[in-house]
C-alpha positions as CSV (number, residue, x, y, z in Angstrom):
1,X,21.2,1.9,29.7
2,X,18.7,-0.4,27.8
3,X,16.1,1.1,25.5
4,X,12.7,1.3,27.2
5,X,11.3,-1.5,25.1
6,X,14.0,-3.9,26.1
7,X,13.6,-3.0,29.8
8,X,9.9,-3.5,29.6
9,X,10.1,-6.8,27.8
10,X,12.7,-8.4,29.9
11,X,11.3,-7.1,33.2
12,X,7.8,-8.2,32.4
13,X,8.8,-11.4,31.0
14,X,10.6,-12.3,34.3
15,X,7.8,-11.2,36.5
16,X,5.0,-12.7,34.6
17,X,6.6,-16.1,33.9
18,X,6.4,-17.0,37.6
19,X,2.8,-15.7,37.9
20,X,1.7,-17.7,34.8
21,X,3.2,-20.9,36.3
22,X,1.2,-20.2,39.5
23,X,-2.0,-20.0,37.4
24,X,-3.6,-17.1,39.3
25,X,-7.3,-17.1,38.0
26,X,-8.2,-13.5,39.0
27,X,-10.6,-11.9,36.6
28,X,-11.8,-8.3,36.4
29,X,-14.3,-6.6,34.2
30,X,-13.0,-3.6,32.4
31,X,-14.6,-0.9,30.4
32,X,-13.0,0.6,27.4
33,X,-12.8,4.4,27.1
34,X,-15.0,6.4,24.7
35,X,-18.6,7.1,24.1
36,X,-19.5,3.5,23.4
37,X,-18.3,1.6,26.3
38,X,-17.8,-2.1,25.8
39,X,-17.0,-4.6,28.5
40,X,-14.4,-7.3,28.3
41,X,-13.7,-10.0,30.8
42,X,-9.9,-10.2,31.0
43,X,-8.1,-12.6,33.2
44,X,-4.5,-12.2,34.6
45,X,-3.0,-14.9,32.3
46,X,-4.5,-13.2,29.2
47,X,-3.4,-9.8,30.3
48,X,0.1,-11.1,30.9
49,X,0.2,-12.7,27.4
50,X,-0.9,-9.4,25.8
51,X,1.6,-7.3,27.7
52,X,4.3,-9.8,26.9
53,X,3.4,-9.8,23.2
54,X,3.5,-6.0,23.3
55,X,7.0,-6.1,24.8
56,X,8.2,-8.1,22.0
57,X,6.6,-5.7,19.5
58,X,8.3,-2.8,21.3
59,X,11.6,-4.5,20.7
60,X,10.9,-5.0,17.1
61,X,9.8,-1.4,16.6
62,X,12.9,-0.2,18.5
63,X,15.1,-2.2,16.0
64,X,13.3,-0.9,13.0
65,X,13.6,2.8,14.3
66,X,17.3,2.3,14.9
67,X,17.9,1.1,11.4
68,X,15.8,3.9,9.9
69,X,17.7,6.4,12.1
70,X,21.1,5.0,11.0
71,X,20.0,5.3,7.3
72,X,18.8,8.9,7.8
73,X,22.2,9.9,9.3
74,X,24.1,8.1,6.5
75,X,21.9,9.7,3.8
76,X,22.3,13.1,5.4
77,X,26.1,12.7,5.6
78,X,26.3,11.5,2.0
79,X,23.9,14.3,0.9
80,X,21.2,11.9,-0.5
81,X,18.8,13.7,1.7
82,X,19.0,17.4,2.3
83,X,18.8,18.8,5.9
84,X,16.0,21.1,4.6
85,X,13.8,18.2,3.8
86,X,14.1,16.9,7.3
87,X,13.6,20.4,8.7
88,X,10.4,20.9,6.6
89,X,9.0,17.6,7.9
90,X,9.7,18.7,11.5
91,X,8.2,22.1,10.8
92,X,5.0,20.6,9.3
93,X,4.8,18.0,12.1
94,X,4.2,15.2,9.6
95,X,6.0,12.9,7.3
96,X,8.5,10.1,7.8
97,X,11.2,12.2,9.2
98,X,8.9,13.8,11.8
99,X,7.6,10.3,12.8
100,X,11.1,8.9,13.1
101,X,12.5,11.8,15.1
102,X,9.6,12.0,17.4
103,X,9.6,8.2,17.9
104,X,6.2,7.7,16.2
105,X,5.5,4.1,15.2
106,X,2.8,2.5,12.9
107,X,0.1,1.0,15.2
108,X,-0.2,-1.9,12.6
109,X,3.0,-3.2,14.2
110,X,1.2,-3.8,17.5
111,X,0.1,-7.4,18.2
112,X,-3.4,-6.2,19.5
113,X,-5.4,-3.0,19.2
114,X,-4.0,-0.2,21.3
115,X,-7.1,-0.2,23.5
116,X,-6.8,-3.9,24.2
117,X,-3.2,-3.5,25.3
118,X,-4.1,-0.5,27.4
119,X,-6.7,-2.6,29.1
120,X,-4.3,-5.3,29.9
121,X,-1.7,-3.0,31.3
122,X,-4.3,-1.2,33.4
123,X,-5.5,-4.6,34.6
124,X,-2.1,-5.5,35.8
125,X,-1.5,-2.2,37.4
126,X,-4.5,-2.8,39.5
127,X,-3.3,-6.2,40.8
128,X,0.5,-5.9,40.9
129,X,2.1,-4.7,44.1
130,X,5.8,-4.7,43.1
131,X,6.9,-1.1,42.6
132,X,9.4,-2.2,39.8
133,X,6.7,-3.9,37.9
134,X,4.4,-1.0,38.3
135,X,7.0,1.3,37.0
136,X,7.6,-0.9,33.9
137,X,3.8,-1.2,33.3
138,X,3.4,2.6,33.5
139,X,6.3,3.1,31.0
140,X,4.7,0.6,28.6
141,X,1.4,2.5,29.0
142,X,3.2,5.8,28.1
143,X,5.0,4.3,25.2
144,X,1.7,3.1,23.7
145,X,0.9,6.7,22.9
146,X,3.7,6.7,20.3
147,X,1.8,4.3,18.1
148,X,-0.3,6.1,15.5
């Protein structure tokens, strides 16, 4: 089974490539969440670009986390890191081990602010009718919460 980031990226890339070629000019006005609502005019092509860039970022983050996890296992096996250190990080719910083992990622790795990516995904969820695309978009939206 593919990691979620690969599934999202490959699925969305295939779906949106054909839509971009068709040049669908739909536009929707979206409001951001929060007390100070701002409005952005977002068209389908821009939303697809944002989501595709997000998919590539997910792939990169997935690779980084795989490498970090592999190093952690090696360091634990070779006793360069004590299991107690990892346990303390998990117990305190902070630190690099906690972030890694709970799949947290640095938001600076995202190609756009989280809210802009959320807007793009929500826009596409409103207009896409394909159940498999909708499923991928929802998964991408959920995965966005792992970026801090």
